[in-house]
N, C-alpha and C positions, 0 to 999 in steps of 0.2 A: 375281202369280207363283204357279205351281203348287207345292204343297207335298207332294202325294201322287199316286202313280200306281198303277193296277191293271195288273199285268204277267202275261203268259202265259209260263210256263216249259215248255220241252220237254227231257226227259231232264236235268233239274236245271240247265239253262242258259237264260238269258233269251232268249226268241224274239222277242217284240214287246211294245210298250206298247199296251194296249187303250184307256186313257183317263186323262186328267190332271185333278186337282182342287185347289182351293185349301184347302178345309176337310176335316178328318178325317171329320166326320159324313157328308157327301155321298159321300166316297170309300168309307166303310164300307158305306153303304146300297147303292151300286152293286155293290160286291164281294159282298155278301150275296145280292143279286138274281141275279148270275151264278152264284154257288155253288148256289143253289136250282134254277135252270134246268138246271144240269149234272146234278143228282141225278135229273132226269126223263128223261135220255137213255137210250134202250133199247139202242141198238147204237152203241158208241163207237169212235172211231178208235184202233187200236193199232199200225197200220203206216202209215208215211208215207215216200214216196221209197224204197220197198223195204227200209226198216229198221224194226225194232221201236221203239216210242216210247211214252212216257207224258207226260201233261201235268199241270201244276199251276197254280193261280191264286194270285197273290201280291198283297198290299196292301203297298206300299212307301212309306216316308217319305223325302223327299229331305233327308237330314241325315247328319252323320257321328258321331252319338251311339253307334252300335253298336260296342262294345268287343271283342266276340268273334264269330267266324264262325258262320253259321247252318248246321245240318246237318239233313237230312231222311232218313228211312228209306226205302230202296228196296224192291222186291218180294221181295228176298232177305234182308231184315232188316239190310242194311248201312247204316251212316251215310255219307251222301254230302254233301259241301259244296255249298251253293247258290252258283252263280256269278252275282253281280250285276254284275260288270265295272265297278264304280264304287265308290270308297271313300265317296262322299257319299250312300249309300243305306242305309236301315235297313229290314229286312224285319219288318213288323208282324204280318201274318197270312199263312198259306199253307194251301192245301187241294188235294186231288185234284180235277182238273177234267176232265170228260168232254166231248169234242168229238164231235158227231154225225157218224158216218161216212156217206159217200155211196156209192152203187153205181149201176151202169149199167142203165137201163131200155131194153131192146131194142126196145120198142114205139115209144118217142119219140126214141131216140138221145140221151137226156139223163140226167144223174145226178140221183138222187133220194135222199131220206133215208127212214128207217124210218117216221117219222110221215106223210110224204107217201105212202108205199107203202100204209099202212093206210087212209088217207082215200080214196085213188084206187081201190084194188083190193079191199079187204077189207070194205067196207061194203055189198056187194051181198048179195042174198038167196041162200040155199042153202048147203050144206056145201062148203067149199073145201079142197083138198089142196095142201100146200106141200111139195115134194120137193127134195132136193139132187141135182144132176147135175154132176159135176166141180166147177168153180168157179162154178156157176150155181144159181139157184133157179127151179124151175118151179111156177107157180101154175095150178092146174086148177080150173075151176068148170064142171061138166058137160062139154061138148065145147069149151069156151073155154080156151085155153092162153096164158099170158103167161110171158115169160122175162126173167131179170135176172142180170147178171154181177157177180162179186165179184173181189177181188184174187187169191185163191187158194182151194184146196179147203177149207182150214181156216176161212177167213172165211165161206164159204157155210154151213158146218156151225154155226159160232158164231152166225150170224144166226138160224138155226132155233132154237138153244138159247135165245137172248135173247128171241125173239118168242114161243116156246111158254111160257116162264116168265112172261112178261107176261100172256099170255092166261089162264094158270092162276091168276095172282094176281087178275085181274079177273073170274074165273069166266065166261069167254067160251068157248063150246064149239062154235062153227060152223066151226072150222078143224082139219084133221088134219095133223100134222107128221110127215114121213118123212125121216130123214137117213141111214138105213142101207139105201139102195136096192140091191136085188139086181141081178145082171148082166142077168137077163131083163127086169126093170123098166126098167133103163137103156136097153136096146136098144129096148124098146117106146116109151119117151119120145123117144129120138133119132129113131125112125122117124116118129112123129107130128109132131115139130117140123120135120124135114126136109120133110115133105109140106106143112107150112104155110109153107114158104118161107124158113126160117132157114138161114143159111150152114152147111154141113157142117163146114168147118174151124173155124169159131167154136164150134160145138157140142162138138167133141172137145177143144178147148183147155182146159187145166187151170189157167191163171193169166193175169192181165193185168198183173201187176207184174213188171218185169224187174230189171235191175241198178240199183245205187245211182247216183244222178245228183247231182253237186255243185251 
């Protein structure tokens, strides 16, 4: 019989059980492993289903020993009660958990992560330029252009901020980051991308996330 579970919380509410364990030792080891992996995420998910969100990882004991409710501090400094939805659960540990965000690769018509983006497109020779264009990122390497779509304009800019900070920390200087693209530069990029066959309506679109869905 399982005595411990590792749980994913979204906005202070239990989202799903990740894994169950019989012993505390194995549960805590798994919890610590996920927590460490989370710390290595460069570009994390902060919007899901068109709503702002934050995630936390919890180590929960299946018992009713907890006498008082557990509160966590949100980004505004407020104490928010954790909703376990079961009186027979005791929250042992909890920590901020970063889920790696995915974005759309227009070359392959598939979603990729930042780590995949780096390994697939940024390990080539030469100086590369990464520019924001509405809700998109344009990767330029000489006359080769690649395009990637994000949920909205702010997300594409946040991606540049996260990636440029990472490159600064690891002292990698083969990429130029441009997030304040001028009107003339935007027109220039749009013209090049249209000539390369990208759909004009898609290029001018500024978001891919629409209304909230139940």
